[in-house]
DOVODREN-69962 format. One record per residue (C-alpha): residue in one letter; residue number from 0; x, y, z. Coordinates in steps of 0.25 Angstrom, whole numbers, plus 2048, in hexadecimal, padded with zeros to 3 digits. Layout:
! residues N
SITE residu num east north  up
SITE      A NUM    X     Y   Z
...
! end
This chain:
! residues 185
SITE residu num east north  up
SITE      X   0  217   B9B C45
SITE      X   1  20A   B95 C40
SITE      X   2  1FE   B9D C3D
SITE      X   3  1F6   B9B C4A
SITE      X   4  202   B9E C53
SITE      X   5  204   BAB C4B
SITE      X   6  1F6   BAF C4C
SITE      X   7  1F6   BAD C5B
SITE      X   8  203   BB4 C5D
SITE      X   9  1FD   BC0 C55
SITE      X  10  1F0   BBF C5D
SITE      X  11  1F8   BBF C6A
SITE      X  12  201   BCA C66
SITE      X  13  1F5   BD3 C62
SITE      X  14  1EB   BD0 C6E
SITE      X  15  1F3   BCC C7A
SITE      X  16  1F4   BDA C80
SITE      X  17  1E5   BDD C7E
SITE      X  18  1E1   BD0 C84
SITE      X  19  1EB   BD2 C90
SITE      X  20  1E6   BE0 C92
SITE      X  21  1D8   BDB C92
SITE      X  22  1DB   BD1 C9D
SITE      X  23  1E3   BDA CA5
SITE      X  24  1D7   BE4 CA6
SITE      X  25  1D0   BD9 CAD
SITE      X  26  1DA   BD0 CB5
SITE      X  27  1E7   BD1 CBB
SITE      X  28  1F4   BCF CB3
SITE      X  29  1F6   BC1 CB5
SITE      X  30  1E8   BBD CB2
SITE      X  31  1E8   BC6 CA6
SITE      X  32  1F4   BBF CA0
SITE      X  33  1EE   BB1 CA3
SITE      X  34  1E1   BB5 C9C
SITE      X  35  1E9   BBC C90
SITE      X  36  1F1   BAF C8F
SITE      X  37  1E5   BA6 C8F
SITE      X  38  1DD   BAF C85
SITE      X  39  1E8   BAD C7B
SITE      X  40  1E9   B9E C7E
SITE      X  41  1DA   B9E C7B
SITE      X  42  1DD   BA6 C6E
SITE      X  43  1E8   B9C C6A
SITE      X  44  1DE   B90 C6C
SITE      X  45  1D4   B97 C64
SITE      X  46  1DD   B9E C5A
SITE      X  47  1D5   B98 C4E
SITE      X  48  1C8   B9D C53
SITE      X  49  1CB   BAB C57
SITE      X  50  1C2   BB6 C52
SITE      X  51  1C6   BC3 C4C
SITE      X  52  1C8   BCD C53
SITE      X  53  1CF   BC4 C5D
SITE      X  54  1D1   BCE C68
SITE      X  55  1C2   BCF C6D
SITE      X  56  1C3   BBF C6E
SITE      X  57  1D0   BBF C76
SITE      X  58  1CA   BC9 C80
SITE      X  59  1BE   BC1 C81
SITE      X  60  1C6   BB5 C84
SITE      X  61  1CE   BBD C8E
SITE      X  62  1C1   BC2 C95
SITE      X  63  1BC   BB4 C96
SITE      X  64  1C9   BAF C9C
SITE      X  65  1C9   BBB CA6
SITE      X  66  1BB   BB7 CAA
SITE      X  67  1BF   BA9 CAD
SITE      X  68  1CB   BAE CB5
SITE      X  69  1C1   BB7 CBE
SITE      X  70  1B8   BAB CBF
SITE      X  71  1C3   BA2 CC4
SITE      X  72  1C8   BAD CCE
SITE      X  73  1BA   BAE CD3
SITE      X  74  1B9   B9F CD5
SITE      X  75  1C6   B9F CDC
SITE      X  76  1C3   BAA CE5
SITE      X  77  1B6   BA4 CE9
SITE      X  78  1BD   B97 CEC
SITE      X  79  1C7   B9F CF5
SITE      X  80  1BB   BA6 CFC
SITE      X  81  1B4   B99 CFF
SITE      X  82  1C1   B93 D04
SITE      X  83  1C3   B9F D0D
SITE      X  84  1B5   B9F D12
SITE      X  85  1B7   B91 D18
SITE      X  86  1C1   B96 D22
SITE      X  87  1C1   BA2 D2B
SITE      X  88  1CC   BAC D2E
SITE      X  89  1CE   BA5 D3B
SITE      X  90  1D1   B98 D34
SITE      X  91  1DC   B9F D2C
SITE      X  92  1E2   BA5 D38
SITE      X  93  1E1   B98 D40
SITE      X  94  1E5   B8F D35
SITE      X  95  1F2   B87 D38
SITE      X  96  1F8   B7E D2E
SITE      X  97  1FE   B75 D39
SITE      X  98  1F0   B72 D3E
SITE      X  99  1EC   B6D D30
SITE      X 100  1F9   B65 D2F
SITE      X 101  1F6   B5E D3C
SITE      X 102  1E8   B5C D38
SITE      X 103  1EC   B56 D2B
SITE      X 104  1F6   B4D D32
SITE      X 105  1EC   B49 D3C
SITE      X 106  1E2   B45 D31
SITE      X 107  1EC   B3D D29
SITE      X 108  1F1   B36 D35
SITE      X 109  1E2   B32 D38
SITE      X 110  1E0   B2D D2A
SITE      X 111  1EC   B25 D2B
SITE      X 112  1E6   B1D D36
SITE      X 113  1DA   B19 D2F
SITE      X 114  1D8   B0D D26
SITE      X 115  1DA   B0F D17
SITE      X 116  1CB   B0B D15
SITE      X 117  1C7   B17 D1E
SITE      X 118  1D0   B21 D17
SITE      X 119  1CB   B1C D09
SITE      X 120  1BC   B1D D0E
SITE      X 121  1BE   B2B D13
SITE      X 122  1C7   B30 D07
SITE      X 123  1BC   B2B CFD
SITE      X 124  1B1   B33 D04
SITE      X 125  1B9   B40 D08
SITE      X 126  1C5   B41 CFE
SITE      X 127  1BE   B3B CF1
SITE      X 128  1B0   B3F CF5
SITE      X 129  1AA   B32 CF1
SITE      X 130  19C   B2F CF5
SITE      X 131  19A   B22 CFD
SITE      X 132  196   B1A CF1
SITE      X 133  1A2   B1D CE9
SITE      X 134  1AC   B1C CF5
SITE      X 135  1A6   B0E CF8
SITE      X 136  1A8   B0A CEA
SITE      X 137  1B7   B0E CEB
SITE      X 138  1B9   B07 CF8
SITE      X 139  1B1   AFA CF3
SITE      X 140  1A6   AFA CFD
SITE      X 141  198   AFE CFE
SITE      X 142  193   B0C D01
SITE      X 143  18E   B08 D0F
SITE      X 144  19C   B02 D12
SITE      X 145  1A3   B0E D0D
SITE      X 146  19A   B17 D16
SITE      X 147  19D   B0F D22
SITE      X 148  1AC   B0F D1F
SITE      X 149  1AC   B1E D1D
SITE      X 150  1A5   B20 D2A
SITE      X 151  1AE   B17 D32
SITE      X 152  1BB   B1D D2B
SITE      X 153  1B6   B2B D2F
SITE      X 154  1B4   B27 D3D
SITE      X 155  1C2   B21 D3E
SITE      X 156  1C8   B2D D38
SITE      X 157  1C1   B36 D42
SITE      X 158  1C7   B2D D4D
SITE      X 159  1D5   B2D D46
SITE      X 160  1D4   B3C D45
SITE      X 161  1D1   B3E D54
SITE      X 162  1DD   B35 D57
SITE      X 163  1E7   B3C D4E
SITE      X 164  1E1   B4A D52
SITE      X 165  1E4   B47 D61
SITE      X 166  1F2   B43 D5D
SITE      X 167  1F5   B4F D54
SITE      X 168  1EF   B59 D5E
SITE      X 169  1F8   B56 D69
SITE      X 170  200   B62 D6D
SITE      X 171  20E   B5C D6A
SITE      X 172  209   B57 D5C
SITE      X 173  203   B64 D58
SITE      X 174  20F   B6C D5C
SITE      X 175  218   B62 D54
SITE      X 176  20F   B63 D48
SITE      X 177  210   B72 D48
SITE      X 178  21F   B72 D4A
SITE      X 179  221   B68 D3F
SITE      X 180  218   B71 D36
SITE      X 181  220   B7D D3A
SITE      X 182  22D   B76 D37
SITE      X 183  228   B72 D29
SITE      X 184  224   B80 D25
! end
């Protein structure tokens, strides 16, 4: 074993319990173990720079890592809350996966009826989020021509969706789709 490995092993053996105990006072067990492991990873990377005494430095690293964990959990919770705010309790009760499968199938069928140029124009705008100038450059036309193509493509998509929707909402087709979904799950 070389000198740095031996130094790290001694450091780990002496201070692991203290760092883990510090983390356990501030977080649940799995988070505390992760923070403790990451603390010693930082110590390994900075082994040549460690101050004496090293325990306060290790606890400071653990403290910073715990703060990052809290911030991360806070952002995650805020995101979940924002997503939950978009729907209502009624939406959750009324949500039926079969309806979404039928909607997706309808949209794909409608898109399949459109010319490739229409699909490309809409994909550049909605999927890739390109402004008209950039989308026009991709399609090799002027911005004005692209805007006209996009407008016409959207009109054709609306017509195709109406046609497909009327086909897919017939009672026999909807029941068959739900039956197929029930059999697959």
